[in-house]
C-alpha positions in Angstrom: 26.8 -63.7 19.3 25.6 -64.4 22.9 22.9 -62.7 24.7 24.2 -62.5 28.1 21.9 -63.5 31.1 22.3 -60.1 33.3 19.3 -60.9 35.7 21.1 -61.6 38.8 23.7 -58.5 38.3 23.1 -56.2 41.4 22.8 -52.6 40.9 25.7 -50.3 41.2 24.2 -47.2 42.7 25.3 -45.2 40.1 22.7 -43.2 38.2 23.2 -41.7 34.2 21.2 -39.4 32.3 19.5 -39.3 28.9 16.1 -39.2 26.9 16.1 -42.0 25.3 14.8 -44.8 27.6 15.7 -46.2 30.9 19.3 -46.6 32.0 20.1 -48.7 35.0 23.9 -49.1 36.6 24.6 -52.6 37.2 27.7 -54.1 38.2 29.2 -57.2 36.1 31.9 -59.1 37.5 32.1 -56.1 40.2 32.6 -53.5 37.4 30.0 -50.9 36.6 28.0 -51.2 33.4 24.9 -49.2 32.2 22.1 -51.5 31.0 20.3 -49.6 28.6 16.9 -50.7 28.0 14.5 -50.3 24.9 12.4 -47.4 24.8 8.8 -47.5 24.6 7.3 -46.0 21.4 3.7 -45.1 23.2 4.8 -41.3 22.8 6.6 -41.4 19.6 4.8 -40.2 16.3 4.7 -42.3 13.2 2.7 -45.5 12.1 3.4 -49.2 12.3 6.1 -48.6 15.1 6.4 -51.8 17.4 5.7 -51.7 21.0 9.5 -50.9 21.8 12.4 -49.7 19.8 15.6 -51.9 18.9 17.9 -49.1 20.5 19.5 -51.6 22.3 20.4 -53.8 19.1 21.2 -50.4 17.2 23.4 -49.1 20.2 25.5 -52.5 20.1 25.9 -52.9 15.8 26.8 -49.2 15.8 29.4 -49.5 18.5 30.8 -52.9 16.9 30.5 -51.1 13.4 32.6 -48.2 14.8 35.0 -50.6 16.4 35.5 -52.8 13.0 36.8 -49.3 11.6 39.4 -49.3 14.3 37.6 -46.2 15.8 37.7 -46.4 19.7 34.3 -47.0 21.1 32.8 -47.7 24.1 32.4 -51.7 25.1 29.1 -53.3 24.9 27.5 -56.5 24.7 23.5 -57.8 24.5 21.8 -59.1 27.6 18.5 -59.8 29.2 17.5 -58.4 32.0 13.8 -57.6 33.7 12.3 -59.2 30.9 13.8 -56.8 28.2 16.6 -57.5 25.5 19.1 -54.9 26.7 22.6 -53.2 25.6 24.8 -53.2 28.5 28.0 -50.5 28.1 30.4 -50.6 30.2 31.3 -47.4 32.3 34.3 -45.9 30.7 34.7 -43.5 33.4 35.5 -46.1 36.2 37.9 -45.8 38.0 38.8 -42.3 38.5 37.7 -40.5 35.5 35.3 -37.9 34.6 33.6 -37.0 31.4 33.6 -33.7 30.3 31.0 -33.5 27.1 31.7 -31.1 24.1 28.9 -28.8 25.1 30.7 -28.0 28.6 33.5 -27.2 27.0 31.8 -25.2 24.6 30.2 -23.4 27.4 33.9 -22.5 28.6 34.5 -20.1 25.5 34.4 -16.5 25.7 31.6 -14.6 24.0 34.1 -12.1 22.7 35.5 -14.9 20.4 35.3 -14.3 16.6 34.3 -16.7 14.0 31.1 -17.9 15.5 27.6 -17.8 14.0 25.9 -17.7 17.4 27.2 -17.1 20.8 30.5 -19.1 21.5 29.3 -20.0 25.0 26.0 -21.6 23.8 27.0 -25.1 24.4 24.2 -26.5 22.6 24.7 -24.5 19.1 24.8 -27.1 16.3 26.0 -24.9 13.7 28.8 -26.8 11.9 31.1 -23.8 11.7 30.6 -23.0 15.8 31.7 -26.9 16.2 34.9 -26.5 14.3 35.6 -23.1 15.4 35.2 -24.3 19.0 37.7 -27.2 18.3 40.1 -24.5 17.0 39.5 -22.0 19.8 39.1 -24.0 22.9 42.7 -24.3 24.6 41.8 -27.7 26.0 40.7 -29.1 22.6 43.8 -27.7 20.9 45.8 -29.7 23.6 44.1 -33.3 23.0 45.3 -34.8 19.9 43.1 -36.3 17.5 40.3 -34.2 18.2 39.5 -32.7 15.1 39.7 -36.4 13.2 37.5 -37.8 15.7 35.0 -35.4 14.7 35.0 -35.8 10.9 35.0 -39.6 11.6 32.1 -39.3 13.5 30.6 -37.3 11.0 31.5 -39.7 8.4 30.8 -43.0 10.2 27.6 -41.7 11.7 26.3 -41.1 8.0 27.3 -44.6 7.1 25.2 -46.3 9.8 22.3 -43.3 9.7 22.8 -42.4 13.4 21.3 -38.8 13.7 21.2 -38.7 17.5 25.0 -37.2 17.6 24.9 -33.9 19.5 27.3 -31.5 21.1 26.0 -33.7 24.3 27.4 -37.3 23.5 31.0 -36.4 22.8 34.0 -35.5 24.4 36.9 -35.9 26.4 38.0 -37.8 29.8 39.9 -36.3 32.7 41.8 -38.4 35.2 42.9 -37.4 38.7 46.1 -36.0 37.4 44.2 -33.5 35.3 45.1 -35.1 32.1 42.9 -35.4 29.3 41.9 -38.0 26.4 39.2 -38.5 24.2 36.5 -40.2 25.3 35.6 -43.5 23.0 32.6 -43.1 20.7 29.3 -43.7 22.8 25.5 -43.3 22.5 24.3 -44.7 19.4 21.1 -46.1 20.0 19.3 -44.0 17.2 21.4 -45.5 14.4 20.1 -48.2 12.0 16.5 -47.0 12.2 16.0 -48.2 15.6 12.4 -47.4 15.5 11.6 -49.6 12.6 9.6 -52.6 12.9 9.5 -56.0 10.7 6.6 -55.1 8.7 7.9 -51.4 7.6 11.2 -53.0 6.7 9.5 -55.6 4.3 7.4 -53.0 2.6 10.1 -50.2 2.2 12.6 -52.9 0.5 10.1 -53.8 -2.1 10.3 -49.9 -3.5 13.5 -48.7 -5.1 12.6 -45.0 -4.3 12.0 -46.2 -0.8 15.4 -47.7 -0.8 16.9 -44.8 -2.0 14.7 -42.3 0.6 16.2 -44.6 3.6 19.6 -44.7 2.3 20.1 -40.9 1.7 16.9 -39.4 2.1 16.2 -39.2 5.4 19.8 -39.2 6.5 20.0 -36.0 8.1 22.8 -34.7 10.5 22.2 -33.0 13.7 24.5 -30.2 12.8 23.1 -27.2 10.7 24.5 -24.5 8.1 23.4 -20.7 9.0 20.1 -19.7 7.3 18.2 -16.4 7.1 15.6 -17.1 9.4 18.3 -18.0 12.3 17.3 -21.4 12.8 19.5 -23.1 10.4 19.3 -25.5 7.6 19.2 -29.0 7.8 22.8 -31.0 6.6 22.2 -34.1 4.5 25.6 -35.5 5.1 26.0 -37.3 1.7 25.0 -34.0 -0.3 27.1 -31.8 2.0 29.9 -34.5 1.5 29.7 -34.3 -2.3 29.7 -30.4 -2.7 32.3 -29.5 -0.1 35.9 -29.6 -0.4 37.7 -29.9 2.9 41.0 -31.6 3.5 39.9 -32.9 6.6 36.8 -34.2 5.7 38.4 -35.8 2.8 40.9 -37.4 4.9 38.0 -38.8 7.1 36.6 -40.5 3.8 39.8 -41.8 3.0 40.2 -43.3 6.3 37.0 -44.9 6.3 37.0 -46.5 2.9 40.3 -47.7 3.9 39.2 -49.6 6.6 35.1 -50.9 5.8 34.6 -54.4 5.3 31.4 -54.8 4.3 31.9 -58.9 4.4 33.0 -58.7 8.2 30.0 -56.1 8.9 27.4 -58.6 7.1 29.0 -61.2 9.1 28.6 -59.1 12.5 24.7 -58.5 11.4 24.3 -62.0 10.8 25.7 -62.9 14.1 22.6 -61.4 15.8 20.1 -64.1 16.9 16.6 -63.7 15.8 15.3 -64.3 19.3 16.5 -64.8 22.6 14.9 -65.7 26.2 11.4 -65.7 24.2 12.4 -62.2 23.0 12.5 -60.9 19.4 15.5 -59.2 18.5 15.7 -59.2 14.8 13.9 -60.4 12.3 15.1 -61.1 8.9 13.5 -58.4 7.1 15.3 -56.1 9.6 18.4 -57.9 8.9 18.2 -58.0 5.1 17.3 -54.4 5.2 20.4 -53.0 7.4 22.8 -54.8 4.9 20.8 -53.4 2.0 21.0 -50.1 3.3 24.7 -50.2 4.3 25.8 -51.3 0.9 23.8 -49.0 -0.8 25.8 -46.1 1.2 29.0 -47.7 0.2 28.2 -48.0 -3.4 26.3 -45.2 -4.5 27.5 -42.7 -1.6 31.1 -43.3 -0.3 32.3 -44.9 -3.5 31.9 -41.8 -5.6 33.0 -39.5 -2.8 36.5 -41.5 -2.7 36.5 -41.2 -6.4 36.1 -37.7 -6.8 38.8 -37.0 -3.7 41.6 -39.2 -5.7 40.6 -37.3 -8.9 40.9 -34.0 -7.1 44.1 -34.8 -5.5 45.9 -36.1 -9.0 
């Protein structure tokens, strides 16, 4: 895997939002890209954190894993700029497209619409039922092919790569100049694959079987929630939820995933990340081994039993 020298790329004059570290608009061969920098950990809670997160590497690996599954995802590359390893993400709105995030579309719903656990127009609500009701209720989302399938594909793959950062604000649709809409590619994957974990913690947690199981499944929490008596919602642990839920759309997404995943290809992708470049560390051998171990554990002990139950149910 090549780490591209981005030091001489000019600023594009475009600016991008988000809370997970610096984002800089740059031009690569005249085309707008976003340089996503590692976030400092000085304001983050937790022991044994490295000075900066590995979120650029997580962004790139998460995107390439999505691509290996045949799911449209934004174009990324790892690069070096301003003394740091960054993930450059091609601006998929260029030229002439506008991104409408799911929360924006949900915010257009009438509060008179039924079937919601909170106000339909609350774009930030992550009650799972509200998200699904929005997909069923919104005229726009009903008109765009593949929205429900994309939602469940992301639910499944985000569980596989442990991406807790999915929200109503980082998936949606693109509109072109003719007011035609299409699904945006999957993007914003910097929280996946334990992006805040350093070498020493990765090494230590691989020594204990209960820690491995906890990292593979126990700490794997979705952004989506289920209704609860206190009104705040109950966390969804995706593997427990998938095991306890009979939903044909979710079942279809699990079957698509298991029919496409190639662990040999994913291992090779992880192995292709260099240990260092430009004098900066990128991926230690402990982190590399941890990624491969946890992903395989989720296949063997998570998705394989889920698929077997689906096949048995379907006869």
